[in-house]
C-alpha positions as CSV (number, residue, x, y, z in Angstrom):
1,M,-20.5,4.2,7.2
2,P,-23.1,1.4,6.7
3,K,-25.8,1.1,4.1
4,T,-28.4,0.9,6.9
5,Y,-27.0,3.9,8.7
6,M,-26.9,6.2,5.6
7,V,-30.4,5.3,4.5
8,L,-31.8,6.2,7.9
9,V,-29.5,9.3,8.4
10,L,-30.9,10.8,5.2
11,L,-34.4,10.2,6.6
12,S,-33.3,11.7,10.1
13,L,-34.3,8.5,11.8
14,I,-31.2,7.3,13.5
15,A,-31.0,7.5,17.3
16,V,-28.2,6.5,19.7
17,G,-28.8,4.0,22.4
18,C,-26.9,1.9,24.9
19,K,-25.5,-1.6,24.7
20,T,-25.2,-4.0,27.6
21,E,-21.9,-4.9,29.1
22,Q,-20.1,-7.8,27.4
23,K,-19.6,-10.8,29.7
24,K,-17.2,-12.9,27.7
25,P,-13.5,-12.2,26.9
26,L,-13.0,-9.4,24.4
27,S,-10.2,-10.8,22.4
28,S,-9.2,-14.0,20.5
29,A,-5.6,-15.0,20.2
30,E,-3.3,-17.9,20.4
31,P,-1.5,-18.9,23.6
32,I,1.7,-16.9,23.9
33,V,4.8,-18.7,22.8
34,L,8.1,-17.0,21.9
35,D,8.6,-18.6,18.5
36,F,6.9,-17.6,15.3
37,I,7.1,-18.4,11.6
38,K,9.4,-15.8,10.2
39,D,10.7,-17.2,6.9
40,M,8.7,-18.7,4.1
41,P,8.5,-22.5,4.6
42,K,10.9,-24.4,2.3
43,G,9.2,-25.8,-0.8
44,T,6.4,-23.2,-0.7
45,E,5.6,-21.3,-3.8
46,I,4.6,-17.6,-3.7
47,P,1.0,-17.3,-5.0
48,N,0.5,-15.1,-8.0
49,E,0.4,-11.4,-7.3
50,M,1.2,-11.9,-3.6
51,V,4.4,-11.3,-1.5
52,W,5.7,-13.0,1.6
53,I,5.4,-10.9,4.7
54,P,8.0,-12.3,7.1
55,G,6.8,-13.1,10.7
56,G,7.9,-10.8,13.5
57,E,6.9,-8.7,16.4
58,F,5.8,-5.1,16.6
59,Y,3.8,-2.6,18.6
60,Q,0.3,-2.2,17.1
61,G,-1.3,1.2,17.6
62,A,-0.4,4.8,17.3
63,V,3.3,5.8,17.8
64,D,3.9,8.2,20.6
65,H,4.7,11.2,18.3
66,D,1.6,10.9,16.3
67,T,-0.2,14.0,17.6
68,I,-3.5,13.5,15.7
69,A,-4.0,9.8,16.6
70,M,-7.5,9.0,17.7
71,R,-8.3,7.5,21.1
72,H,-9.2,4.1,19.6
73,E,-5.7,3.8,18.1
74,K,-4.3,3.6,21.6
75,P,-2.8,2.2,23.7
76,R,0.1,0.5,21.8
77,H,0.4,-3.2,22.5
78,K,2.9,-5.8,21.6
79,V,2.0,-8.4,18.9
80,L,3.8,-11.4,17.5
81,L,2.8,-12.7,14.0
82,D,3.5,-15.7,12.0
83,G,4.6,-14.9,8.4
84,F,1.9,-14.9,5.7
85,F,1.3,-14.0,2.0
86,M,-0.5,-10.8,1.1
87,D,-1.8,-9.4,-2.2
88,I,0.5,-6.8,-3.5
89,H,-2.5,-4.6,-4.3
90,P,-6.2,-4.4,-3.5
91,V,-8.5,-6.7,-5.5
92,T,-9.3,-5.1,-8.9
93,N,-12.4,-4.8,-10.9
94,A,-11.0,-7.4,-13.4
95,E,-10.3,-9.9,-10.6
96,F,-13.7,-9.4,-9.0
97,K,-15.4,-9.7,-12.4
98,K,-13.8,-13.0,-13.0
99,F,-15.1,-14.2,-9.6
100,V,-18.6,-13.0,-10.5
101,E,-18.5,-14.6,-14.0
102,E,-17.4,-18.0,-12.6
103,T,-19.9,-18.1,-9.7
104,G,-22.8,-15.9,-10.6
105,Y,-22.4,-14.1,-7.3
106,I,-24.7,-11.0,-6.6
107,T,-23.3,-8.4,-4.3
108,I,-25.4,-6.9,-1.4
109,A,-25.5,-3.6,-3.3
110,E,-27.3,-5.3,-6.1
111,R,-29.9,-6.9,-3.9
112,K,-33.1,-5.3,-2.7
113,V,-32.8,-4.0,0.9
114,D,-34.3,-6.4,3.4
115,W,-36.3,-4.3,6.0
116,E,-36.7,-7.3,8.3
117,E,-32.9,-7.6,8.5
118,L,-32.3,-3.9,8.5
119,K,-34.6,-3.2,11.5
120,K,-32.5,-5.5,13.7
121,Q,-29.7,-2.9,13.5
122,V,-31.7,0.2,14.4
123,P,-33.5,1.3,17.6
124,P,-36.8,-0.5,18.2
125,G,-39.8,1.4,16.8
126,T,-37.9,3.0,13.9
127,P,-40.4,3.6,11.2
128,K,-39.9,1.6,7.9
129,P,-38.6,3.9,5.2
130,H,-40.6,4.2,2.0
131,D,-40.3,1.3,-0.5
132,S,-38.7,3.8,-3.0
133,I,-35.7,4.0,-0.6
134,L,-35.4,0.3,0.0
135,Q,-34.0,-0.4,-3.5
136,P,-30.6,-1.9,-4.5
137,G,-27.9,0.7,-4.2
138,S,-25.0,1.9,-2.3
139,I,-23.3,5.0,-0.8
140,V,-21.5,7.5,-3.1
141,F,-19.6,10.7,-2.5
142,R,-21.5,13.8,-3.4
143,E,-19.2,15.8,-5.8
144,S,-19.2,19.6,-6.0
145,V,-20.1,20.2,-2.3
146,K,-20.0,24.0,-2.0
147,S,-20.2,24.5,1.7
148,I,-20.9,22.5,4.9
149,A,-22.1,23.5,8.4
150,N,-19.7,21.2,10.2
151,L,-17.6,18.0,9.8
152,H,-19.9,15.8,12.0
153,D,-22.9,15.4,9.6
154,I,-21.7,13.0,7.0
155,S,-24.9,13.3,5.0
156,Q,-23.6,16.6,3.7
157,W,-21.2,14.8,1.4
158,W,-22.6,11.2,1.2
159,D,-25.6,10.2,-0.8
160,W,-27.6,6.9,-1.0
161,K,-27.6,6.2,-4.7
162,I,-30.0,3.6,-6.1
163,G,-28.3,1.6,-8.7
164,A,-24.7,2.2,-7.4
165,N,-22.7,-1.0,-7.1
166,W,-19.3,-2.4,-8.1
167,K,-20.2,-2.3,-11.8
168,Q,-21.6,1.3,-11.5
169,P,-19.5,2.8,-8.8
170,N,-20.9,6.3,-9.1
171,G,-24.5,5.4,-9.9
172,P,-26.5,4.1,-13.0
173,S,-24.8,6.6,-15.4
174,S,-21.3,5.2,-14.5
175,S,-19.4,2.1,-15.4
176,I,-16.1,0.4,-14.9
177,N,-15.3,0.2,-18.7
178,G,-11.6,0.9,-19.0
179,M,-11.1,0.5,-15.3
180,D,-10.0,-3.1,-15.0
181,N,-7.0,-2.2,-12.9
182,H,-8.9,0.1,-10.5
183,P,-9.7,-1.3,-7.0
184,V,-13.2,-2.9,-6.8
185,V,-15.5,-0.9,-4.5
186,H,-19.1,-1.2,-3.1
187,V,-18.1,-4.5,-1.7
188,S,-19.6,-5.5,1.7
189,Y,-17.9,-7.7,4.2
190,E,-20.1,-10.6,3.0
191,D,-19.0,-10.0,-0.6
192,A,-15.4,-9.9,0.3
193,L,-15.7,-13.2,2.2
194,A,-17.4,-14.8,-0.8
195,Y,-14.5,-13.7,-3.0
196,C,-12.0,-15.1,-0.5
197,N,-13.7,-18.4,-0.4
198,W,-13.6,-18.6,-4.1
199,A,-9.9,-17.7,-4.3
200,G,-8.9,-20.0,-1.5
201,K,-7.7,-17.0,0.6
202,R,-8.9,-14.9,3.5
203,L,-9.1,-11.3,4.8
204,P,-6.2,-10.1,6.9
205,T,-6.6,-9.5,10.6
206,E,-6.2,-5.9,11.7
207,A,-2.8,-6.8,13.2
208,E,-1.6,-8.5,10.0
209,W,-2.7,-5.5,7.9
210,E,-1.0,-2.9,10.2
211,Y,2.2,-4.9,10.5
212,A,2.4,-5.4,6.7
213,A,1.8,-1.6,6.1
214,R,4.6,-0.7,8.5
215,G,7.3,-2.7,6.6
216,N,10.5,-1.8,8.4
217,N,9.2,1.6,9.7
218,M,8.1,0.4,13.1
219,E,8.2,3.9,14.7
220,S,6.8,5.9,11.7
221,I,3.4,7.6,11.3
222,Y,3.3,6.8,7.6
223,F,4.7,3.9,5.6
224,W,7.3,6.2,4.1
225,G,8.3,7.9,7.3
226,N,7.1,10.9,9.3
227,D,7.2,13.8,6.7
228,T,3.8,14.8,5.4
229,N,5.4,16.8,2.6
230,Y,5.8,13.5,0.8
231,L,2.0,12.6,1.1
232,K,1.1,13.6,-2.5
233,D,4.0,11.4,-3.8
234,N,2.9,8.3,-1.9
235,A,-0.9,8.2,-1.6
236,N,-4.1,9.2,-3.3
237,T,-5.8,11.4,-0.8
238,W,-7.9,14.6,-0.6
239,E,-5.6,17.5,-1.1
240,G,-7.2,20.8,0.1
241,Q,-10.1,21.6,2.3
242,F,-12.5,18.6,2.7
243,P,-15.0,18.3,1.2
244,T,-15.2,21.5,-0.8
245,T,-11.8,22.0,-2.4
246,N,-9.6,19.2,-3.9
247,T,-6.5,20.5,-5.5
248,K,-5.7,17.0,-6.9
249,A,-2.0,17.6,-6.2
250,D,-1.5,13.8,-6.2
251,G,-2.9,13.6,-9.7
252,F,-6.3,12.1,-8.9
253,E,-9.8,13.3,-7.9
254,L,-11.5,9.9,-7.2
255,R,-10.0,6.4,-7.2
256,A,-6.7,5.7,-8.8
257,P,-5.5,2.5,-10.6
258,V,-3.8,0.1,-8.2
259,M,0.1,0.5,-8.1
260,S,-0.1,4.2,-9.1
261,F,2.1,5.1,-6.1
262,P,5.3,3.7,-4.6
263,K,5.3,0.3,-2.8
264,N,6.4,-0.1,0.8
265,D,9.3,-2.1,2.2
266,F,7.4,-5.3,1.8
267,G,6.5,-4.7,-1.8
268,L,2.8,-3.7,-1.1
269,Y,1.0,-1.0,-3.0
270,G,-1.9,1.1,-1.8
271,M,-1.4,0.8,1.9
272,A,-2.2,4.4,2.3
273,G,-5.2,6.3,0.7
274,N,-7.1,5.4,-2.5
275,V,-9.6,2.9,-0.9
276,W,-10.2,1.7,2.7
277,E,-9.7,-2.1,3.1
278,W,-11.7,-4.7,5.1
279,T,-10.1,-6.7,7.9
280,S,-11.6,-9.7,9.6
281,D,-11.6,-8.0,13.1
282,W,-14.7,-6.9,14.9
283,Y,-14.6,-3.2,15.9
284,N,-14.7,-2.9,19.6
285,V,-13.7,0.3,21.4
286,R,-12.4,-1.7,24.4
287,Y,-10.3,-4.1,22.5
288,Y,-6.9,-2.3,22.5
289,N,-7.1,-1.7,26.3
290,E,-7.8,-5.4,26.8
291,L,-4.8,-6.4,24.7
292,E,-2.4,-4.1,26.6
293,K,-3.5,-5.8,29.8
294,S,-2.8,-9.2,28.3
295,G,0.8,-8.4,27.5
296,A,2.2,-9.6,24.2
297,V,-0.2,-11.6,22.1
298,K,0.4,-13.9,19.2
299,N,-1.7,-13.8,16.0
300,P,-4.6,-11.8,17.5
301,R,-7.8,-12.3,15.7
302,G,-9.7,-9.3,17.1
303,A,-12.5,-8.9,19.6
304,E,-15.0,-11.7,20.2
305,E,-17.8,-9.4,19.3
306,P,-18.4,-5.8,18.2
307,F,-19.0,-2.8,20.5
308,N,-19.4,0.8,19.4
309,P,-21.4,3.0,21.8
310,S,-21.8,5.5,18.9
311,N,-23.6,3.0,16.8
312,P,-24.7,0.2,19.2
313,Y,-27.0,-1.6,16.8
314,A,-24.6,-2.2,14.0
315,Q,-22.3,-5.2,13.5
316,E,-19.0,-3.4,12.4
317,K,-15.6,-4.6,11.2
318,V,-12.4,-2.7,11.3
319,I,-11.2,-1.1,8.1
320,K,-7.7,0.2,7.5
321,G,-5.7,2.4,5.1
322,G,-7.8,5.5,4.5
323,S,-9.0,6.6,1.1
324,F,-9.0,9.2,-1.6
325,L,-11.4,11.2,0.7
326,C,-9.0,11.4,3.6
327,S,-7.4,14.8,4.2
328,A,-5.3,16.6,6.7
329,S,-8.4,18.8,7.6
330,F,-10.6,15.8,8.3
331,C,-9.5,12.2,9.3
332,A,-5.9,11.9,8.0
333,S,-6.4,8.2,8.0
334,Y,-3.6,7.5,5.6
335,R,-1.6,7.1,8.8
336,I,-0.6,3.5,9.5
337,S,-2.4,3.2,12.9
338,A,-5.6,4.8,11.7
339,R,-8.6,2.6,11.9
340,M,-12.3,3.1,11.3
341,Q,-15.4,0.9,11.5
342,T,-18.0,-0.1,8.9
343,S,-21.1,-2.3,9.1
344,I,-20.7,-5.7,7.6
345,D,-23.7,-5.1,5.3
346,S,-22.2,-2.1,3.7
347,G,-20.2,-1.1,0.7
348,T,-19.2,2.4,-0.4
349,E,-17.3,3.9,-3.3
350,H,-14.1,4.3,-1.2
351,L,-14.0,0.8,0.4
352,G,-12.3,-2.3,-1.1
353,F,-10.2,-5.2,0.1
354,R,-7.1,-7.4,-0.4
355,T,-6.6,-10.9,0.6
356,V,-3.9,-12.9,2.5
357,K,-2.9,-16.6,2.7
358,S,-1.4,-18.3,5.8
359,A,1.9,-20.2,5.3
360,L,0.9,-23.6,6.7
361,N,-2.7,-24.2,5.5
362,N,-5.0,-23.5,2.6
363,K,-6.1,-20.0,3.8
């Protein structure tokens, strides 16, 4: 849910429009060949805090027995991937702090909102919000929600908080002191790319992320299998009726330290719940259908451009993994195939990222 979107929702200014038909191919992938890099190349060292994800093939998208899968998780389509390195956990506050200290980088949430840029992403004629709203900040979850009218109006549990950013994840009165090993949040796509460039890495494609999350469970709904009874033992999610009652059966109310729950078959932590994670793919509702028509694809890099009829002015990327706010009564996005979209100018208190590194080049 983008910064621009939330600012305007709270002011009741957002309108839904239409977007013109795209004329160029939707997807970007390498020409199909049967071979792929499975094993780590000889002489290659595993980067610190990363693991090798062996190359292989899988069917991306919702498994047939996932009865709550959303339409944009279908149809399943065959994907071949070269092996790659992936962070064992999302980037932490300590890691992001080192990047900021060495580069002097200022995140989008710490910059004044640029109305000239913002108005490009909303319907023409949208009035400019008051300057008191266009201040540095980000989107935070409103705690102690007593009741809601429905689950469609997200402004019932989200607030635009001036002063919220990666150092103050819940607003000016909060801090990350003592939270070095928590996932960094309030990081936009631009911020994540800046970190990747500094670290000599990149963001995963959606296909890489989903394949890595599956491990050896190619036909499972969750990374641990199909039984929801094990949810609280494997992921930090919302236990109870969202957003009014959280039983904290998993031991956490908000974000949890990385590596708080079991790793998957590939040795990755946090591939379900806790914080959503950026991928490099544009969000395009037509993309999966295009891939299915293409047959098997190798190393797909996502749609050529975004398309979301529900938010046609936004430039959105795919995010994966779900967060501490996902619940069985709402989105249940701790499922492997679950996917959502977020504007590239946005950060929230439940969105982070992890990095990957290709086998045969610098990133």
